[in-house]
C-alpha positions in Angstrom: 0.0 -0.1 -0.1 2.9 2.4 0.6 4.3 1.9 -2.5 0.8 3.0 -4.1 0.9 5.8 -1.9 4.4 7.2 -2.7 3.1 6.6 -6.5 0.1 8.9 -5.9 2.4 11.3 -4.3 4.9 11.4 -7.4 2.2 11.5 -10.0 0.8 14.6 -8.1 4.1 16.4 -8.0 4.7 15.7 -11.5 1.6 17.1 -12.5 2.0 20.4 -10.6 5.2 20.4 -12.3 4.0 20.0 -15.7 1.4 22.7 -15.2 4.0 25.3 -15.2 5.3 24.2 -18.7 1.9 23.4 -20.2 -1.4 25.1 -20.1 -4.5 23.0 -19.1 -5.4 22.3 -22.7 -2.1 20.9 -23.7 -1.9 17.0 -24.7 1.1 16.6 -22.1 -0.8 18.4 -19.0 -4.0 16.2 -20.0 -1.7 13.1 -19.7 -0.2 14.1 -16.4 -3.3 15.1 -15.0 -5.1 11.9 -16.0 -1.9 9.6 -14.2 -2.2 12.0 -11.1 -6.1 11.3 -11.0 -5.8 7.3 -11.5 -3.2 7.0 -8.7 -5.0 8.9 -6.5 -8.3 7.4 -7.1 -6.1 3.6 -6.7 -5.4 5.1 -3.2 -8.9 6.2 -2.1 -10.7 3.3 -3.4 -9.3 1.8 -0.2 -8.9 4.8 2.2 -11.3 7.4 3.4 -8.7 10.0 2.6 -5.2 10.6 1.5 -3.5 13.3 3.3 -0.3 15.1 1.8 2.0 16.9 4.3 4.9 18.8 4.4 7.7 18.5 7.0 10.2 21.0 6.3 10.8 20.2 2.6 10.1 16.6 2.6 6.7 15.1 1.6 5.2 12.8 4.1 2.4 10.3 4.8 1.3 9.7 8.4 4.5 8.8 9.9 6.7 7.8 7.0 8.9 10.7 4.9 9.6 10.0 1.4 12.9 11.7 1.2 14.2 10.2 -2.1 11.1 11.5 -3.5 11.1 15.0 -2.2 14.8 15.6 -3.4 13.5 15.0 -7.0 10.5 17.5 -6.4 11.9 20.1 -4.2 10.9 23.1 -6.2 7.4 22.2 -6.1 7.5 21.5 -2.5 8.7 25.0 -1.9 6.0 26.5 -4.1 3.6 24.8 -1.9 4.9 25.9 1.1 5.3 29.8 -0.4 1.4 29.6 -0.8 0.9 28.5 2.7 0.1 24.9 2.0 1.8 22.3 4.5 -0.7 19.7 3.8 -3.3 18.8 1.4 -6.3 16.3 2.2 -7.9 14.2 -1.3 -11.5 12.9 -0.4 -13.0 9.7 -2.3 -15.7 11.9 -4.3 -12.8 14.2 -6.1 -13.4 14.3 -9.9 -10.7 14.8 -12.6 -12.1 18.2 -13.3 -11.3 19.3 -9.4 -7.9 18.1 -9.4 -7.3 19.9 -12.7 -8.8 23.2 -11.1 -6.8 22.6 -7.8 -3.4 22.1 -9.6 -4.3 25.2 -11.9 -5.1 27.2 -9.1 -1.8 26.5 -7.3 0.3 27.4 -10.2 -1.8 30.5 -11.3 0.3 33.0 -10.0 4.0 33.3 -9.6 5.6 34.3 -6.1 4.4 33.7 -2.3 0.8 34.3 -2.8 -0.9 32.6 -0.1 -3.7 30.1 -0.7 -6.9 29.3 1.6 -9.5 27.1 1.7 -12.1 29.5 0.7 -9.9 30.0 -2.3 -10.1 26.5 -3.2 -13.7 26.1 -2.5 -14.6 29.6 -4.8 -13.5 27.2 -7.4 -15.7 24.6 -6.9 -13.8 22.3 -5.5 -14.9 20.6 -2.7 -13.1 17.0 -2.3 -9.7 18.7 -1.7 -8.6 20.7 1.5 -5.4 22.4 2.3 -4.2 24.0 5.3 -1.4 23.9 8.0 -0.6 21.0 9.8 -2.0 21.1 13.3 -1.9 18.2 15.6 -5.3 18.5 17.5 -7.4 17.3 14.5 -9.2 14.1 14.9 -7.9 12.4 11.6 -5.3 9.6 12.2 -3.7 10.5 8.8 -3.1 13.8 10.2 -2.1 12.9 13.4 0.5 10.7 11.7 1.9 13.6 9.6 1.9 15.7 13.0 3.7 13.3 14.8 6.2 13.2 11.7 6.6 17.1 12.1 7.0 16.5 15.6 9.9 13.6 15.4 11.5 15.4 12.2 11.8 18.7 14.1 12.9 17.2 17.5 15.6 15.6 15.9 17.0 18.0 13.7 16.8 20.5 16.2 18.8 18.8 18.8 21.4 17.7 15.9 21.6 21.3 14.9 22.2 22.5 18.7 24.6 19.7 19.1 26.4 20.6 16.1 26.8 23.7 17.2 28.4 22.5 20.4 30.6 20.0 19.0 32.0 22.6 16.3 32.7 25.0 19.1 35.2 22.2 20.5 36.7 21.3 17.4 37.5 24.8 16.6 38.9 25.3 20.5 36.2 28.3 20.5 34.3 28.9 23.9 31.8 26.2 24.9 28.4 27.1 26.0 27.7 24.5 28.7 24.6 25.9 29.5 23.2 25.8 26.5 24.5 22.1 26.2 22.7 21.1 29.2 19.8 22.3 28.3 19.9 20.8 24.9 20.6 17.0 26.4 18.0 17.8 29.4 15.4 18.5 26.1 16.3 15.0 24.8 15.8 13.6 27.9 12.5 15.4 28.4 11.2 14.8 24.7 12.9 11.7 23.2 13.8 9.1 25.9 10.1 8.0 26.6 9.7 7.2 22.7 13.4 6.6 22.2 13.0 3.0 20.0 9.9 4.9 17.8 12.6 7.9 17.4 15.8 5.7 16.3 13.4 3.6 13.9 12.0 6.6 12.3 13.2 7.0 9.0 14.4 10.8 9.4 17.2 9.0 11.5 18.2 6.9 8.4 18.6 10.2 6.4 21.6 11.3 8.5 23.5 7.7 8.6 26.2 9.3 7.0 27.1 12.2 9.2 29.2 11.7 12.3 27.1 14.3 14.5 24.3 12.0 14.1 26.0 8.7 15.1 27.1 11.0 18.0 23.4 12.2 19.0 22.1 8.5 18.3 24.4 6.8 21.0 23.9 10.0 23.6 20.0 9.0 23.2 20.7 5.1 23.4 23.5 5.8 26.3 20.7 7.8 28.5 17.6 5.7 28.0 20.2 2.5 29.2 21.2 4.4 32.2 17.7 5.6 32.8 16.7 1.9 32.8 19.6 1.3 35.1 18.4 3.6 38.1 20.9 6.3 37.6 20.0 9.7 39.1 18.5 12.3 36.4 22.1 14.4 36.7 24.0 11.2 36.1 22.2 10.3 33.3 22.3 13.9 32.0 26.4 13.6 32.2 26.6 10.5 30.6 24.8 12.0 27.7 26.9 14.5 27.2 30.1 12.3 27.8 28.4 10.2 24.8 28.0 12.9 22.8 31.6 13.9 22.7 33.0 10.1 22.6 33.8 9.9 18.8 35.0 13.6 18.3 38.6 12.7 17.5 37.3 11.2 14.4 36.2 14.3 13.1 40.0 15.1 13.1 40.4 12.3 10.5 39.5 12.1 6.8 36.1 11.2 6.0 37.3 9.5 3.3 39.2 7.1 5.3 36.5 6.7 7.8 33.9 6.1 4.8 36.4 4.1 2.7 34.5 0.8 1.1 38.0 -1.1 0.5 40.4 -2.5 3.1 42.2 0.4 4.9 46.0 0.3 5.0 48.1 -0.2 8.1 48.6 3.6 8.0 44.8 4.4 7.7 43.9 2.1 10.5 46.6 3.7 12.8 45.3 7.1 12.1 41.7 5.7 13.3 42.9 3.9 16.3 44.6 7.2 17.5 41.2 9.3 17.2 40.7 8.3 21.2 43.8 9.8 22.1 42.9 12.9 19.8 39.8 13.3 21.4 41.2 13.2 24.6 43.5 15.9 24.1 40.9 18.0 22.7 38.4 17.5 25.7 41.1 17.9 28.5 41.0 21.8 27.5 37.0 21.6 28.5 37.3 19.6 31.8 36.4 22.9 33.9 33.1 23.3 32.1 32.2 19.7 31.5 33.7 17.8 33.8 36.6 15.2 33.3 33.7 12.1 32.3 33.6 13.2 28.5 37.7 13.0 28.5 37.8 9.7 30.3 34.6 8.1 27.9 36.2 9.3 24.8 39.6 7.7 25.9 38.4 4.3 27.2 35.3 3.6 24.8 37.6 1.3 22.5 39.6 -0.2 25.5 37.3 -3.4 26.0 36.2 -4.9 29.1 39.4 -7.1 29.2 41.8 -4.1 28.1 42.4 -5.9 24.6 41.3 -2.6 22.7 43.1 0.4 22.2 44.9 2.5 23.3 47.1 -0.1 25.2 47.6 1.0 28.8 50.6 -0.3 31.1 48.4 -1.0 34.4 45.2 -3.0 34.5 42.3 -0.7 35.5 38.3 -1.8 34.4 36.8 1.2 32.2 34.4 3.5 33.6 31.0 2.3 33.8 30.0 5.1 31.8 32.7 3.8 29.2 31.3 0.5 29.3 27.6 1.7 28.6 28.7 3.8 25.7 30.7 1.1 24.1 28.0 -1.0 24.1 25.6 1.7 22.7 28.1 3.0 20.2 28.9 -0.7 18.7 24.8 -1.3 18.6 24.4 1.9 16.9 26.9 1.5 14.3 25.5 -2.1 13.7 22.2 -1.1 13.5 22.7 1.9 10.8 23.1 1.8 7.5 26.9 2.7 6.3 28.5 3.4 3.1 30.4 -0.1 3.7 27.8 -2.5 4.7 24.0 -3.2 4.6 21.5 -3.3 7.6 22.1 -6.1 9.8 19.3 -8.0 11.1 18.6 -7.6 14.5 19.2 -11.6 15.6 22.7 -11.0 13.6 23.6 -7.8 15.9 22.7 -9.9 18.8 25.2 -12.6 17.9 27.6 -10.4 17.0 27.8 -8.7 20.3 27.5 -11.8 22.1 30.8 -13.1 20.5 32.1 -10.5 22.6 30.6 -10.7 26.0 33.2 -10.9 28.6 35.9 -9.6 26.1 34.4 -6.0 24.7 31.8 -5.8 26.9 30.7 -6.3 30.5 28.7 -9.5 30.5 26.3 -8.1 33.1 25.9 -4.8 31.2 25.2 -6.6 28.0 22.7 -9.0 29.0 20.8 -6.1 30.6 21.3 -4.2 27.4 19.4 -6.6 25.4 16.6 -7.1 28.4 15.9 -3.7 28.0 16.2 -3.3 23.9 15.3 -6.7 23.2 16.5 -9.1 20.5 13.9 -7.7 18.2 13.3 -4.1 19.4 10.1 -2.2 19.4 9.0 -1.0 15.8 10.8 -3.9 14.0 9.0 -5.5 11.0 8.9 -9.2 11.3 7.5 -12.0 9.6 6.1 -14.6 11.9 6.4 -18.5 11.9 2.7 -18.8 10.4 3.6 -16.5 7.4 1.7 -13.1 9.2 3.8 -10.2 9.2 3.7 -8.6 12.3 5.4 -5.3 14.2 7.2 -5.7 17.5 5.1 -3.7 20.0 6.8 -4.7 23.5 9.8 -6.4 24.8 9.7 -9.1 27.0 12.5 -9.1 29.6 12.3 -12.6 30.8 12.4 -13.9 27.1 14.1 -11.8 24.8 13.7 -13.6 22.0 9.8 -13.6 22.1 8.5 -10.4 22.3 4.8 -8.8 22.1 3.9 -8.3 18.4 1.0 -6.7 16.7 -0.3 -8.2 13.5 -0.2 -6.0 10.1 -1.4 -8.5 8.1 -4.5 -10.3 6.7 -8.1 -10.4 8.8 -6.4 -10.4 12.1 -4.3 -6.7 11.5 -3.9 -5.0 14.9 -4.1 -8.1 16.8 -1.6 -8.1 19.7 0.1 -11.4 20.4 2.6 -12.1 23.4 4.8 -15.1 21.6 5.9 -15.9 25.2 2.4 -17.1 25.7 2.6 -19.6 22.8 5.3 -21.3 24.3 7.4 -21.0 21.6 5.2 -22.5 19.2 4.7 -19.2 17.7 8.0 -17.3 17.0 9.5 -14.9 14.6 10.6 -16.5 11.6 12.8 -13.3 10.0 13.1 -9.6 9.8 11.6 -7.4 7.0 14.3 -4.6 6.1 12.2 -1.3 6.2 13.8 0.0 3.1 13.5 -3.1 1.1 10.8 -6.0 1.3 9.4 -4.3 4.7 8.3 -1.1 2.9 5.1 -1.7 1.5 4.1 -2.2 5.5 5.8 0.9 6.8 2.3 3.0 6.9 0.9 0.3 9.3 3.9 0.4 12.1 
């Protein structure tokens, strides 16, 4: 269904673009309008409405944001926003004539001319609504778009703020410690309770190749883990700040090396290994404002629990508990995120890979606790059950991390919640559906 909806968005935006080149009587415009209407009709025969949302400069449907499509139609997105349109709702009764009149009206004038609903109705269009996105409306589709706005704006605002703090440190400038503390507190207040929804949200995928995004993601995971471990709010915030700066040394290293798809040379690998020392040298200048924990975590997060990592130390010292936590979250985020040099790993492979290093790279007790909290199958994961039904993980079972609670999203029992633990292992998760490939059609139901 999601592919059908995305195609409707594509044909609609294509028609809007064509209307700038051709008058409404031109054969090219008529062909485009016919395709757009057919695509909309295909969606509306199964839905009570279709809501097109504009989030920033991206097209959104419910909680899904179509980043790839949005990149190709940026001029039309900007044109709609110039006219004050953040949301367009199409209803089943729409006619080809209404759609053509609407498209002509949107492109009737150049420049930032605002359009209102009464302008639409004055043209005899009764099955299309336009306006701003407001989270308080009753429509589930509108609420979904509003949630997308909320998630994306929270992430981008947080990312922009932490980017400013990190750049201040990289440029050896004065760091606004109060602003940093307030940013991390905002993240704690707004994101931790929904951390898995947030990290699963496709907006995060958009920034995977940006180091600053990795730092923010590890900070969110580390704070959530600490919170569930019972740390005080102050301690959670301190670990969050330390996690934010744990990889700052990598920013001194060429991104061509970090993202290189081929095998690294010995010289390149040595440079990467030295990033912990580079980072510590940077952060030692900010101990008075941030405290020593960011420096400690930066220096130790690759040390490994058994001290077999780097940098090499001449004395035995178990890494700080914060370093151990950040190390787990750092590896988990790296394995969970798409990179230039690999594809996504399924959740079971991530679990197995990290278990291999239990007692070596990771504190055994902490690693067990992490997966009890996060689950092997994180909330929001799209899966196929052993009886072939498609489901989304809705809640972890801490006493059986392989058998979570799931919500069915296919067939006649859609929305039914099942606790896989209660089946005694008869009903299990068969496999993972990658949300960027074969699981993509189910994203609108997650």
